[in-house]
KOLLOLO-855123 format. One record per residue (C-alpha): x, y, z. Coordinates in nm, 4 decimals. Each point is the difference from the previous one (the first is absolute). Layout:
N
c1:X; c2:Y; c3:Z $
...
This chain:
309
c1:0.7648; c2:1.9615; c3:-2.5844 $
c1:-0.2450; c2:-0.2936; c3:0.0405 $
c1:-0.1289; c2:-0.1096; c3:0.3410 $
c1:-0.0991; c2:-0.3399; c3:0.1268 $
c1:-0.0051; c2:-0.2321; c3:0.3006 $
c1:0.2440; c2:-0.2759; c3:0.0913 $
c1:-0.1973; c2:-0.3258; c3:0.0097 $
c1:0.2907; c2:-0.2428; c3:0.0424 $
c1:0.3640; c2:0.0109; c3:0.1074 $
c1:0.2305; c2:-0.2908; c3:-0.0793 $
c1:0.3757; c2:-0.0424; c3:-0.0432 $
c1:0.0727; c2:0.3699; c3:-0.0319 $
c1:-0.2804; c2:0.0656; c3:-0.2494 $
c1:-0.3113; c2:0.2073; c3:0.0669 $
c1:-0.3097; c2:-0.0772; c3:-0.2033 $
c1:-0.1988; c2:0.3209; c3:-0.0546 $
c1:-0.3667; c2:0.0183; c3:-0.1016 $
c1:-0.0532; c2:0.3241; c3:-0.1973 $
c1:-0.2485; c2:0.2417; c3:0.1590 $
c1:-0.3600; c2:-0.0427; c3:-0.1145 $
c1:0.0419; c2:-0.3652; c3:-0.0994 $
c1:-0.1368; c2:-0.3101; c3:0.1701 $
c1:0.2375; c2:-0.2745; c3:0.1011 $
c1:-0.2257; c2:-0.2529; c3:-0.1707 $
c1:0.0549; c2:0.1507; c3:-0.3443 $
c1:0.2783; c2:0.2589; c3:0.0401 $
c1:0.3472; c2:-0.0302; c3:-0.1464 $
c1:0.2551; c2:-0.0265; c3:0.2798 $
c1:0.3290; c2:0.1890; c3:-0.0433 $
c1:0.3053; c2:-0.1792; c3:0.1355 $
c1:0.2225; c2:0.2611; c3:0.1652 $
c1:0.3252; c2:0.0431; c3:0.1841 $
c1:0.0368; c2:0.2715; c3:0.2644 $
c1:0.2321; c2:0.2982; c3:-0.0350 $
c1:0.3317; c2:-0.0425; c3:0.1788 $
c1:-0.0670; c2:0.3114; c3:0.2057 $
c1:-0.2583; c2:-0.1895; c3:0.2049 $
c1:0.2629; c2:-0.2457; c3:0.1209 $
c1:0.2399; c2:0.2834; c3:0.0874 $
c1:-0.2721; c2:0.1626; c3:0.2106 $
c1:-0.0974; c2:-0.3298; c3:0.1643 $
c1:-0.3446; c2:0.0043; c3:-0.1623 $
c1:-0.1624; c2:-0.3173; c3:-0.1321 $
c1:-0.3038; c2:0.0112; c3:-0.2303 $
c1:-0.2810; c2:-0.2132; c3:0.1414 $
c1:-0.2929; c2:-0.1863; c3:-0.1447 $
c1:-0.2943; c2:0.2389; c3:0.0240 $
c1:0.2117; c2:0.3081; c3:-0.0681 $
c1:-0.1331; c2:0.2563; c3:-0.2449 $
c1:0.2956; c2:0.0941; c3:-0.2185 $
c1:0.1144; c2:0.1960; c3:-0.3008 $
c1:0.2036; c2:-0.1912; c3:-0.2551 $
c1:0.1594; c2:0.0468; c3:-0.3394 $
c1:0.0113; c2:-0.2524; c3:-0.2817 $
c1:0.3347; c2:-0.1249; c3:-0.1312 $
c1:0.0942; c2:-0.0978; c3:-0.3527 $
c1:-0.0328; c2:-0.3730; c3:0.0690 $
c1:-0.3677; c2:0.0354; c3:0.0955 $
c1:0.0640; c2:-0.0171; c3:0.3732 $
c1:-0.0027; c2:0.2928; c3:0.2392 $
c1:0.1748; c2:0.1793; c3:0.2851 $
c1:-0.1751; c2:0.1129; c3:0.3177 $
c1:0.1063; c2:0.3642; c3:0.0408 $
c1:-0.2172; c2:0.1230; c3:0.2880 $
c1:-0.1981; c2:-0.1493; c3:0.2871 $
c1:-0.3096; c2:0.2046; c3:0.0813 $
c1:-0.0946; c2:0.0630; c3:0.3659 $
c1:-0.1265; c2:-0.3016; c3:0.1939 $
c1:-0.2920; c2:0.0095; c3:0.2438 $
c1:0.1005; c2:-0.3290; c3:0.1668 $
c1:0.3010; c2:-0.2301; c3:0.0078 $
c1:0.0715; c2:-0.3412; c3:0.1474 $
c1:0.3497; c2:-0.1386; c3:0.0485 $
c1:-0.1025; c2:-0.3643; c3:0.0276 $
c1:-0.1618; c2:-0.0687; c3:-0.2378 $
c1:0.1663; c2:0.2765; c3:-0.2065 $
c1:-0.2938; c2:0.1797; c3:-0.1610 $
c1:-0.1322; c2:0.3554; c3:-0.0292 $
c1:-0.3376; c2:0.1756; c3:-0.0256 $
c1:-0.2012; c2:-0.2803; c3:0.1589 $
c1:-0.3187; c2:0.0946; c3:0.1861 $
c1:-0.1049; c2:-0.3361; c3:0.1436 $
c1:0.1979; c2:-0.2884; c3:0.1489 $
c1:-0.1671; c2:-0.3398; c3:-0.0055 $
c1:0.1650; c2:-0.2062; c3:0.2729 $
c1:-0.0447; c2:-0.3672; c3:-0.0798 $
c1:0.0219; c2:-0.2566; c3:0.2801 $
c1:-0.1103; c2:-0.3624; c3:-0.0010 $
c1:-0.2172; c2:-0.1441; c3:0.2766 $
c1:0.2118; c2:-0.3181; c3:-0.0237 $
c1:0.3046; c2:-0.1323; c3:-0.1837 $
c1:0.1798; c2:0.2153; c3:0.1118 $
c1:-0.1570; c2:0.0751; c3:0.3378 $
c1:-0.1392; c2:0.3519; c3:0.0332 $
c1:0.2644; c2:0.2147; c3:0.1719 $
c1:-0.1711; c2:0.3007; c3:0.1598 $
c1:0.3273; c2:0.1558; c3:0.1149 $
c1:0.1217; c2:0.0064; c3:-0.3585 $
c1:-0.3377; c2:0.1350; c3:-0.1113 $
c1:0.0307; c2:0.2839; c3:0.2522 $
c1:0.3531; c2:0.0716; c3:-0.1204 $
c1:-0.1312; c2:0.0346; c3:-0.3559 $
c1:-0.2754; c2:0.2308; c3:0.1267 $
c1:0.2563; c2:0.2231; c3:0.1739 $
c1:0.1819; c2:0.0459; c3:-0.3310 $
c1:-0.3237; c2:0.0649; c3:-0.1859 $
c1:-0.1106; c2:0.2605; c3:0.2555 $
c1:0.3429; c2:0.1683; c3:-0.0165 $
c1:-0.0279; c2:0.0128; c3:-0.3798 $
c1:-0.3446; c2:0.1619; c3:0.0170 $
c1:-0.1703; c2:-0.2743; c3:-0.2032 $
c1:-0.3430; c2:-0.1523; c3:0.0468 $
c1:0.0063; c2:-0.3679; c3:0.0927 $
c1:-0.2132; c2:-0.2988; c3:-0.0942 $
c1:0.0501; c2:-0.3268; c3:0.1890 $
c1:-0.0502; c2:-0.3137; c3:-0.2077 $
c1:-0.0102; c2:-0.3350; c3:0.1799 $
c1:0.0492; c2:-0.2773; c3:-0.2561 $
c1:-0.0557; c2:-0.3767; c3:0.0013 $
c1:-0.3292; c2:0.0277; c3:0.1886 $
c1:-0.0862; c2:-0.3498; c3:-0.1244 $
c1:0.2584; c2:-0.1300; c3:0.2514 $
c1:-0.1896; c2:0.1393; c3:0.3020 $
c1:-0.1319; c2:-0.2540; c3:0.2463 $
c1:-0.3594; c2:0.0255; c3:0.1182 $
c1:0.0606; c2:-0.1033; c3:0.3601 $
c1:0.0946; c2:0.2246; c3:0.2876 $
c1:0.3688; c2:-0.0904; c3:-0.0098 $
c1:0.2703; c2:-0.0284; c3:-0.2610 $
c1:0.0475; c2:-0.3328; c3:-0.1668 $
c1:0.3037; c2:-0.2198; c3:0.0420 $
c1:0.1540; c2:0.1351; c3:-0.3196 $
c1:0.0098; c2:0.3516; c3:0.1468 $
c1:-0.3017; c2:0.1160; c3:-0.1992 $
c1:-0.1842; c2:0.2928; c3:0.1555 $
c1:-0.3492; c2:-0.0365; c3:0.1408 $
c1:-0.2662; c2:0.2140; c3:-0.1635 $
c1:-0.0882; c2:0.1479; c3:0.3404 $
c1:0.3587; c2:0.1208; c3:0.0476 $
c1:-0.0024; c2:0.1696; c3:-0.3388 $
c1:-0.3235; c2:0.1772; c3:0.0952 $
c1:0.1687; c2:0.1261; c3:0.3178 $
c1:0.2915; c2:0.1338; c3:-0.2063 $
c1:-0.2397; c2:0.1545; c3:-0.2502 $
c1:-0.1902; c2:0.1793; c3:0.2779 $
c1:0.3255; c2:0.1353; c3:0.1453 $
c1:0.1397; c2:0.1467; c3:-0.3219 $
c1:-0.3301; c2:0.1208; c3:-0.1419 $
c1:-0.0591; c2:0.1713; c3:0.3345 $
c1:0.3300; c2:0.1851; c3:-0.0484 $
c1:-0.1151; c2:0.1068; c3:-0.3449 $
c1:0.1600; c2:-0.2453; c3:-0.2435 $
c1:-0.2298; c2:-0.1577; c3:-0.2621 $
c1:0.0375; c2:-0.3768; c3:-0.0336 $
c1:-0.0796; c2:-0.2455; c3:-0.2777 $
c1:0.0337; c2:-0.3765; c3:0.0391 $
c1:0.0724; c2:-0.1935; c3:-0.3176 $
c1:0.0475; c2:-0.3464; c3:-0.1374 $
c1:0.1581; c2:-0.0171; c3:-0.3436 $
c1:-0.0793; c2:-0.3725; c3:0.0045 $
c1:-0.3737; c2:0.0714; c3:0.0415 $
c1:0.0065; c2:0.3370; c3:-0.1822 $
c1:-0.1441; c2:0.1634; c3:0.3139 $
c1:0.0633; c2:0.3666; c3:0.0764 $
c1:0.1708; c2:0.0807; c3:-0.3298 $
c1:-0.2679; c2:0.2488; c3:-0.1132 $
c1:0.0048; c2:0.1719; c3:0.3379 $
c1:0.3752; c2:0.0577; c3:-0.0302 $
c1:-0.0435; c2:0.1389; c3:-0.3524 $
c1:-0.2585; c2:0.2487; c3:0.1267 $
c1:0.2449; c2:0.1318; c3:0.2597 $
c1:0.2806; c2:0.0358; c3:-0.2565 $
c1:-0.2039; c2:0.1495; c3:-0.2835 $
c1:0.1169; c2:0.3318; c3:-0.1411 $
c1:0.3239; c2:0.0365; c3:0.1955 $
c1:0.3597; c2:-0.1205; c3:0.0107 $
c1:0.0449; c2:-0.2569; c3:0.2738 $
c1:0.2761; c2:-0.2275; c3:0.1175 $
c1:-0.0217; c2:-0.3598; c3:0.1179 $
c1:0.2362; c2:-0.0807; c3:0.2850 $
c1:0.0442; c2:-0.2814; c3:0.2485 $
c1:0.1982; c2:-0.3099; c3:0.0801 $
c1:0.1001; c2:-0.2489; c3:-0.2648 $
c1:-0.2336; c2:-0.2948; c3:-0.0383 $
c1:-0.3198; c2:0.1756; c3:0.1090 $
c1:-0.1594; c2:-0.0219; c3:-0.3449 $
c1:0.0573; c2:0.3474; c3:-0.1469 $
c1:0.0732; c2:-0.1378; c3:-0.3461 $
c1:-0.2952; c2:-0.2405; c3:0.0135 $
c1:-0.2314; c2:0.2850; c3:0.0967 $
c1:0.1327; c2:0.2230; c3:-0.2783 $
c1:-0.0472; c2:-0.2828; c3:-0.2501 $
c1:-0.3613; c2:-0.0267; c3:0.1145 $
c1:-0.0512; c2:0.3786; c3:-0.0232 $
c1:0.1544; c2:0.0715; c3:-0.3400 $
c1:-0.1154; c2:-0.2022; c3:-0.2992 $
c1:0.2832; c2:-0.1363; c3:-0.2109 $
c1:0.2575; c2:0.0432; c3:0.2734 $
c1:0.2140; c2:-0.3035; c3:0.0768 $
c1:0.2394; c2:0.0929; c3:0.2782 $
c1:0.2191; c2:-0.2813; c3:0.1266 $
c1:-0.1103; c2:-0.1462; c3:0.3309 $
c1:0.1723; c2:-0.2410; c3:0.2335 $
c1:-0.1337; c2:-0.2285; c3:0.2684 $
c1:0.0893; c2:0.0796; c3:0.3589 $
c1:0.3010; c2:-0.1743; c3:0.1476 $
c1:-0.1324; c2:-0.1917; c3:0.3010 $
c1:0.3513; c2:-0.0501; c3:0.1355 $
c1:0.0824; c2:0.3726; c3:0.0008 $
c1:-0.3540; c2:0.1316; c3:0.0399 $
c1:0.0414; c2:0.2505; c3:-0.2810 $
c1:-0.0236; c2:0.0151; c3:-0.3743 $
c1:0.2633; c2:0.0584; c3:-0.2625 $
c1:0.0328; c2:0.3445; c3:-0.1513 $
c1:-0.1896; c2:-0.0270; c3:-0.3274 $
c1:-0.0046; c2:0.3717; c3:-0.0889 $
c1:0.3365; c2:0.1451; c3:-0.1003 $
c1:-0.0803; c2:0.3623; c3:-0.0811 $
c1:-0.2577; c2:0.2731; c3:0.0541 $
c1:-0.2522; c2:0.0440; c3:-0.2798 $
c1:-0.3326; c2:0.1804; c3:-0.0427 $
c1:-0.2829; c2:-0.2242; c3:-0.1203 $
c1:-0.3208; c2:0.1454; c3:-0.1518 $
c1:-0.3275; c2:-0.0837; c3:0.1730 $
c1:-0.3067; c2:-0.0708; c3:-0.2120 $
c1:-0.2060; c2:0.2511; c3:0.1972 $
c1:0.2585; c2:0.2762; c3:-0.0357 $
c1:0.3077; c2:0.0788; c3:0.2041 $
c1:0.3233; c2:-0.1895; c3:0.0468 $
c1:0.1435; c2:-0.2353; c3:0.2571 $
c1:0.3666; c2:-0.0705; c3:0.0626 $
c1:0.1081; c2:-0.3547; c3:0.0614 $
c1:0.3164; c2:0.0226; c3:0.2074 $
c1:0.2786; c2:-0.2365; c3:0.1078 $
c1:-0.0961; c2:-0.1920; c3:0.3125 $
c1:0.1776; c2:0.1022; c3:0.3168 $
c1:-0.0333; c2:-0.0655; c3:0.3712 $
c1:0.2491; c2:0.2435; c3:0.1573 $
c1:-0.0677; c2:0.3686; c3:0.0591 $
c1:0.2060; c2:0.2479; c3:0.1975 $
c1:-0.0657; c2:0.3434; c3:0.1467 $
c1:0.2893; c2:0.1943; c3:-0.1505 $
c1:-0.2154; c2:0.2942; c3:-0.1104 $
c1:-0.2093; c2:0.0229; c3:0.3166 $
c1:0.0851; c2:0.1790; c3:0.3258 $
c1:-0.1072; c2:-0.1460; c3:0.3339 $
c1:-0.2152; c2:0.3092; c3:0.0636 $
c1:-0.1951; c2:-0.0733; c3:-0.3198 $
c1:-0.0838; c2:-0.3641; c3:0.0698 $
c1:-0.3070; c2:0.0650; c3:0.2151 $
c1:-0.1521; c2:0.2078; c3:-0.2789 $
c1:0.0114; c2:-0.3073; c3:-0.2259 $
c1:-0.2417; c2:-0.1824; c3:0.2331 $
c1:-0.3112; c2:0.1922; c3:-0.0961 $
c1:-0.2087; c2:-0.1197; c3:0.2953 $
c1:0.2490; c2:0.1660; c3:0.2390 $
c1:-0.0846; c2:0.3480; c3:-0.1286 $
c1:-0.3110; c2:0.0821; c3:0.2050 $
c1:0.1566; c2:-0.1134; c3:0.3279 $
c1:0.3446; c2:0.1479; c3:-0.0705 $
c1:-0.1493; c2:0.3503; c3:-0.0115 $
c1:-0.0670; c2:-0.0290; c3:0.3732 $
c1:0.3516; c2:-0.1115; c3:0.0994 $
c1:0.1634; c2:0.2338; c3:0.2520 $
c1:0.3258; c2:0.0285; c3:-0.1964 $
c1:0.0336; c2:0.1097; c3:-0.3589 $
c1:0.1989; c2:-0.2678; c3:-0.1845 $
c1:-0.1103; c2:-0.2684; c3:0.2454 $
c1:0.1388; c2:-0.3383; c3:-0.1079 $
c1:-0.2741; c2:-0.1834; c3:0.1935 $
c1:0.2527; c2:-0.1958; c3:0.2067 $
c1:0.0288; c2:0.1044; c3:0.3658 $
c1:-0.0991; c2:0.3660; c3:-0.0151 $
c1:-0.2513; c2:0.1161; c3:0.2651 $
c1:-0.3575; c2:0.0523; c3:-0.1174 $
c1:0.0520; c2:-0.1778; c3:-0.3337 $
c1:-0.3485; c2:-0.0297; c3:-0.1437 $
c1:0.1028; c2:-0.2599; c3:-0.2592 $
c1:0.1073; c2:-0.2445; c3:0.2725 $
c1:-0.3258; c2:0.0743; c3:0.1787 $
c1:-0.1894; c2:-0.0792; c3:-0.3214 $
c1:0.1818; c2:-0.3354; c3:-0.0196 $
c1:-0.1056; c2:-0.0812; c3:0.3563 $
c1:-0.3654; c2:0.0772; c3:-0.0772 $
c1:0.0083; c2:-0.1923; c3:-0.3291 $
c1:-0.0511; c2:0.3061; c3:-0.2209 $
c1:0.3372; c2:-0.0795; c3:-0.1588 $
c1:0.0710; c2:-0.3684; c3:-0.0700 $
c1:0.2755; c2:-0.1465; c3:0.2182 $
c1:0.1463; c2:-0.1799; c3:-0.3024 $
c1:0.0423; c2:0.3254; c3:-0.1901 $
c1:0.1618; c2:0.1715; c3:0.3000 $
c1:0.2375; c2:-0.2947; c3:0.0486 $
c1:0.1052; c2:0.0260; c3:-0.3638 $
c1:0.0508; c2:0.3747; c3:0.0454 $
c1:0.2360; c2:-0.0727; c3:0.2917 $
c1:0.1856; c2:-0.2608; c3:-0.2074 $
c1:0.0497; c2:0.2416; c3:-0.2888 $
c1:0.1053; c2:0.2796; c3:0.2364 $
c1:0.2656; c2:-0.2234; c3:0.1564 $
c1:0.1194; c2:-0.1022; c3:-0.3473 $
c1:0.0334; c2:0.3639; c3:-0.1032 $
c1:0.1873; c2:0.0971; c3:0.3179 $
c1:0.2360; c2:-0.2949; c3:-0.0414 $
c1:0.0739; c2:0.1022; c3:-0.3595 $
c1:0.0772; c2:0.3548; c3:0.1170 $
c1:0.2439; c2:-0.1298; c3:0.2615 $
c1:0.1804; c2:-0.2165; c3:-0.2553 $
c1:0.0265; c2:0.2662; c3:-0.2673 $
């Protein structure tokens, strides 16, 4: 039975690239999934390696999903190794709490992360943000120092100026990666700049709402010129913590790890426990206060969800 990989899912169809072929020149097989998957509550995902059988009409049926080494719920995609989190420095304003929420999900999923800050041409050169809400270059450097210090690589880009595009490609080369982030941050514009011949729909930001329209309607793997694939995914701005326990949250803040080993209590939630070394690290500046505040916010959100459900 032939094998392949799902490269697109749309309207109940799964588009399978046969094993050993390149997406650029391979013949995609349009497939339905066996009914048994639905009965078992299993959904094939883009990125899945599958077995399929051809039908008389030239289409196919996905008969087996091979084991996954990673899986995301939102965006729904499997077998990704790297998540590129795309945030604009302006229009919309950079939301670090949302960025940290994305990073929690990426850490829980066991993926590597790359932070991409787009629209760098909108940075102001002074020491303060401009009247339009644009970020000052000095503030972006402070943010860069914080997250690179934690261990997250960062690339700043401007699709308008074609800056940073090659640097992103170098990070994504040879692997399957996923682009994720708020709507309106320029994911589609960046992908258009990265992949020759691509013409994804883009939309200007809504100044009244402060966010963009959803221009991507489905998950699809796109081939990179230097090898590897990237998934453009539907824009979204809401994430929850359904699959994460409160005891696991601290482990998703990687800079907590060294200090947490010295906490008096195993399973310390870093709230009011005596001799909490993470809180001590916040007081000395070893752990950024902003990151700890976001940790507390997420912890309260998770506890509130538990009470309600």
